[in-house]
C-alpha positions in Angstrom: 0.0 0.0 0.0 1.4 3.3 -1.0 2.1 5.8 1.8 0.9 9.3 1.3 2.4 12.3 3.1 -0.4 14.8 3.4 0.3 18.5 3.2 -1.8 21.6 4.1 -3.6 22.4 0.9 -4.0 26.0 -0.4 -4.8 27.7 -3.7 -1.9 29.2 -5.7 -1.7 33.0 -5.7 -1.8 32.8 -9.5 -5.4 32.4 -10.7 -8.1 33.7 -13.1 -9.0 37.4 -13.2 -12.5 36.7 -11.8 -11.3 34.7 -8.8 -11.1 36.0 -5.3 -9.4 34.0 -2.6 -10.0 34.4 1.2 -7.2 35.2 3.6 -6.5 31.5 4.2 -6.3 30.8 0.5 -8.6 27.8 1.0 -11.8 29.3 -0.5 -12.1 30.5 -4.1 -15.1 32.5 -5.3 -15.8 33.7 -8.9 -17.0 37.2 -8.4 -18.4 38.0 -11.9 -19.2 36.5 -15.3 -19.0 32.7 -15.8 -15.4 32.3 -17.0 -11.9 33.3 -15.9 -12.3 31.1 -12.8 -9.2 28.9 -13.1 -7.3 28.1 -9.8 -4.3 25.9 -9.1 -3.0 24.1 -6.0 -0.2 26.1 -4.3 2.1 23.0 -4.3 2.4 20.0 -6.6 0.5 16.9 -5.5 2.3 13.8 -4.1 1.4 10.5 -5.7 -1.9 9.3 -4.3 -2.6 12.6 -2.6 -6.1 13.9 -3.2 -6.9 17.6 -3.7 -10.4 17.7 -2.2 -13.0 20.5 -2.7 -16.5 21.2 -1.4 -19.0 23.2 -3.5 -20.1 26.0 -1.2 -22.2 28.2 -3.5 -23.8 28.1 -6.9 -25.2 30.7 -9.4 -28.3 30.0 -11.4 -28.6 30.9 -15.0 -25.3 29.5 -16.3 -24.8 26.3 -18.3 -21.9 24.1 -17.1 -20.3 23.3 -13.7 -17.0 22.7 -11.9 -14.0 21.4 -13.9 -11.1 19.7 -12.2 -7.9 18.0 -13.2 -4.1 18.1 -13.3 -1.5 20.2 -15.0 2.3 19.9 -15.4 2.5 23.6 -16.1 3.9 25.6 -13.1 1.3 28.3 -12.6 4.1 30.8 -11.8 5.4 30.4 -15.3 2.1 31.3 -17.1 2.1 34.6 -18.9 -1.6 34.8 -18.5 -4.1 32.4 -16.9 -6.4 31.1 -19.7 -10.1 32.1 -19.7 -11.2 28.5 -19.7 -9.6 25.2 -18.6 -11.5 23.5 -21.5 -10.4 23.9 -24.1 -7.8 26.7 -23.6 -5.6 25.3 -20.9 -5.7 21.8 -22.2 -4.9 23.0 -25.7 -1.6 24.4 -24.4 -0.5 20.9 -23.5 0.5 19.1 -20.4 -2.9 19.5 -18.8 -5.7 17.1 -18.2 -9.1 18.4 -17.2 -12.5 16.7 -16.5 -15.8 18.5 -16.7 -18.2 17.6 -13.8 -21.8 17.1 -14.9 -25.0 16.4 -13.0 -24.9 12.8 -14.3 -22.6 10.4 -16.1 -19.2 11.2 -14.4 -18.2 7.6 -14.2 -15.6 6.6 -16.8 -16.7 3.6 -18.8 -13.8 1.7 -20.3 -13.5 -0.9 -23.1 -11.6 -3.5 -21.1 -9.2 -5.9 -22.8 -9.1 -9.5 -21.6 -6.1 -8.8 -19.5 -7.7 -5.8 -17.9 -10.9 -7.8 -17.1 -8.8 -10.4 -15.4 -7.0 -7.7 -13.4 -10.3 -6.1 -12.4 -11.6 -9.6 -11.3 -8.4 -10.1 -9.2 -9.0 -6.7 -7.6 -12.6 -7.5 -6.7 -11.4 -10.9 -5.2 -8.8 -9.1 -3.2 -11.4 -6.6 -2.0 -13.7 -9.5 -0.9 -10.9 -11.3 0.8 -9.5 -8.3 2.6 -10.4 -8.6 6.3 -13.0 -6.2 7.5 -11.7 -3.9 10.2 -12.0 -0.3 11.3 -9.2 0.7 8.9 -10.6 -1.0 5.8 -14.2 0.1 6.4 -13.2 3.8 6.6 -10.8 4.0 3.6 -11.3 4.3 -0.1 -8.9 2.1 -2.1 -7.9 3.0 -5.7 -5.5 0.3 -6.8 -2.4 0.7 -4.5 -3.6 4.0 -3.0 -5.6 4.3 0.2 -7.5 7.5 1.2 -9.4 8.1 4.4 -13.1 8.3 3.7 -13.8 10.5 6.7 -13.7 13.8 4.7 -14.6 12.5 1.2 -18.4 12.6 1.5 -20.4 15.9 1.6 -22.7 16.7 4.4 -25.8 18.8 4.5 -26.4 21.8 6.7 -27.7 20.8 10.2 -31.5 20.8 10.2 -34.7 18.8 10.5 -33.9 16.7 7.4 -30.1 16.7 7.5 -30.0 12.9 8.4 -31.9 12.1 5.2 -29.7 14.4 3.0 -26.6 12.9 4.6 -27.6 9.4 3.5 -28.2 10.7 0.0 -24.7 12.1 -0.1 -23.2 8.8 1.2 -25.0 6.9 -1.6 -24.1 9.5 -4.2 -27.8 9.9 -5.0 -27.6 13.7 -5.1 -26.1 15.4 -8.2 -22.3 15.9 -7.9 -22.9 19.5 -8.7 -25.1 20.2 -5.7 -24.0 22.4 -2.8 -22.0 20.5 -0.2 -20.9 17.9 -2.7 -17.2 17.0 -2.4 -15.1 16.4 -5.4 -11.4 15.5 -5.5 -8.6 14.8 -8.0 -5.5 12.6 -7.6 -3.0 10.7 -9.7 -2.2 7.0 -9.2 1.2 5.7 -10.3 1.1 3.1 -13.1 4.5 1.7 -13.9 7.7 3.6 -14.4 7.2 7.3 -15.0 3.4 7.3 -15.7 0.2 7.7 -13.8 -3.6 7.7 -14.2 -5.8 10.6 -13.1 -8.8 9.7 -10.9 -11.8 11.9 -9.9 -13.5 11.1 -6.6 -17.1 12.3 -6.0 -18.6 12.0 -2.5 -16.3 9.1 -1.6 -16.8 7.2 -4.9 -14.0 6.7 -7.5 -15.1 7.6 -11.0 -12.4 5.7 -12.6 -9.3 6.7 -14.7 -10.4 9.9 -16.5 -6.9 10.3 -18.1 -4.2 7.7 -18.6 -0.5 7.7 -19.2 0.2 11.0 -17.6 4.0 11.6 -17.4 5.2 12.0 -13.8 8.7 13.3 -14.6 7.4 16.8 -13.9 5.5 18.0 -10.8 1.7 17.8 -11.2 -0.5 20.6 -9.8 -4.3 20.4 -9.3 -6.2 22.7 -11.6 -9.8 23.8 -10.7 -12.1 25.8 -12.9 -14.8 27.6 -10.9 -17.0 27.6 -14.0 -20.5 28.7 -14.8 -23.1 27.4 -12.2 -20.3 26.7 -9.7 -19.8 29.9 -7.8 -17.6 29.1 -4.8 -15.5 26.2 -3.6 -13.4 25.5 -0.5 -10.6 23.1 0.1 -11.2 20.2 2.5 -8.1 19.0 4.3 -7.6 15.2 4.4 -5.9 13.5 7.3 -3.6 10.7 6.3 -2.1 8.1 8.6 -3.4 7.9 12.1 -6.4 10.1 12.8 -6.1 12.9 15.3 -7.6 12.6 18.8 -10.1 15.3 17.8 -11.2 13.2 14.8 -11.5 10.0 16.8 -13.6 11.8 19.5 -15.9 13.2 16.8 -16.3 9.8 15.2 -17.2 8.1 18.5 -19.8 10.8 19.3 -21.4 10.7 15.9 -21.5 6.9 16.0 -23.8 6.9 19.0 -26.4 9.5 17.8 -29.1 9.1 15.2 -29.3 12.7 14.1 -26.8 15.6 14.3 -29.3 17.8 15.9 -29.4 15.4 18.9 -26.0 16.9 19.8 -27.9 19.9 21.3 -29.2 17.7 24.1 -25.8 16.4 25.1 -23.8 18.0 27.9 -20.8 18.8 25.7 -18.8 22.0 25.2 -20.4 24.2 22.5 -17.2 24.2 20.3 -17.2 20.4 20.3 -20.9 20.3 19.4 -20.3 22.6 16.4 -17.3 20.6 15.3 -19.4 17.4 15.3 -22.3 19.0 13.4 -20.3 20.6 10.6 -17.4 18.3 10.1 
């Protein structure tokens, strides 16, 4: 299993002309029009490291949604940030971008006989893997393991939040909805190459780009496009979970509804952390 060294994720100071970042550089908002919303990760991604976003706000009246992918182009070296990720940035080369839609984000492949056998072996391995706290709470993409804890979107606390949370978990809500969480990563495939994977609310959509050279650093690229108005970065914890996270998991495991936290004798800060995270 490949080890991932997580880093604190931020947006790069180089971005599209219509993008405004907050002071922490973890929230990006397109302030006008529907284009010029391209952002990049501040640092290149490590192999198997996910750049995870949550859709915070939308804007009605536009056609199209968030676009996400990878680029080998250092944002600092760009003379100007293109107006669109598709096709402008991709046409410049060394960039791979996937357009998120309300439906049909899963990549359907024409498998060869060898690939079918490998997929069957992978399913058998998954079935034979012993069930434990670790395996039940992680997403496996080939030899990469990602904690599921932050991958799935959650609704705002309210009367029906428990119903909406279940819809996020089963990926029944549109990926373009508010609070949906979408991430991009690359999975090494042999010497010097990798596949790009998109993860939507904890589900791997498959390899959306193959044979990406890894001899250059790869940055995440995000296009806050059209109906997607604002996104924020969600930090993912790799390795052992923090004590804070373990406490939150234990509390959430023993309640049927997030609003039930209000009746528990807990510090207010802890209640809010359990409700919103």
